[in-house]
N, C-alpha and C positions, 0 to 999 in steps of 0.2 A: 866674379868673375870676368871680369873684361878682357877680350879679344881687340888688340891689336893686325893690326896689319904684320906686323912679323910673327905674328903667332897664329895669322889665320892657315894656312896650310894646316898648322897641329891638328886644331880641334877641327879641322875636316875630316882629317885622316880616324882622329877620334871618333869623332862623331859616327864615320863610316865602315869602323871595328864594332860599334855600339847596335848600327842597324844589322849586321853584319850578325850576330848571335844571335841577337831578336829572331833573325829570320831564319838559325841552325833549330835556336827551339824554339821556331812554331810549324817548322818542316817535322822535326822529332815527335811532336808531339800530336804530326795528324794519322788517321788512319785510314789506312783504308775499308771501304763502304764493307757490309758484314752482304751477302748473300739474302737473299730471303729467304726463310726458312721453307720446308713444305708444309703444305698441310692438309690434315688430312679432316672428310665427309662427314657424316651421315646423312640421312638421307631427308633430315627435316632440313639442316645447315644448305643442304645442298641445296633444295629448293628455297630457301633462305640466296641464295647467294647467287643464282642464278638468275640472268637480267628480265627471263619472263614469271619469273617464281612462278612455276609449276607447282601444279599439288601433287603430293606425297604421290600417291596410286598415277598419278601420270607418270613420275619421275621411272615405280614399279617395269610400266610396259613398256618403257626405253631398254631399263636392261634387260627385262624378258627380251629384245625382238634385237638386243643387242643395237641398240644407236649409240648409246652414253659409254664410255667406259667404266670399267668398276672391279674390282677386287672383291671377293670373298674368301674367307678361308677354309679349305677341307676343315669339312665335316662344321664347319658354323652357319649357320643362318645373316649372323649380320653383314650388312653389305657397305664398303667402304668406299672414300672416293679420294682421290687425291688432287689436289687444288691443281696444279702443274699440269695433268692429263686435262679439269675439265679447262684450263683457259687454252690447251689447246686444239683438242676439239670443240672449244668455240672460236675463234681463230678460220677453221677448218669450213664452217658452214659461213663467211664470210663470200658474198659476191661482190662480185667483183666491177668496176665503174664502169661506165659508157670509154669512157678514155681508155681504163685500162684496155677492154678487149680491143677498142679501133688499134691500139698501139702494138695486141699480139696478131693481132691479120695483116697491118701491114708488116710487121716486123716477118710472119713467116712469109707473104706474097715476097718481101724480096729478096728471104732468103729461099726460092721454090724460082727468083727471080723469071714470075708473074706480072699480066701487066693487064690495065683495067681494059684493054682492048684485045685480051683474050679468051 
C-alpha cells in the first residue's frame, strides 16, 4: 500500500487506533502481583533459614527463654515458626548506624531547644 501525502492523516489515524488497541490489550493482561504467601517453618527449616544458621539446640534455648517468636498448638509438642514473624524479629535486631543515631540525637536536641553550650 502506497501512502500518498493526501492519505497520510488517515494512515496516521489508523496507526494510532491500532497502537491504542494493542495498549488496551496489554494493560488488560497485566495482573497485579500477588502478595507472598506466608510460610511455616519447623525448627530444622528455621535453622537453615536464619542467616547465622544456629543449631537446633540453640533454637530450642531461644524458644525456652522466649527470645524468638514461635507457635505451639495446645497439647502438641511440635514447634512452628511463621516466616513473616521471623523476618520481623530479625529486623528488630538491626542496629542503628552512627548516622541514624546522630540524626536522632540532633532531632531530640532541636526538639528540646538545647544547644551545645548548655
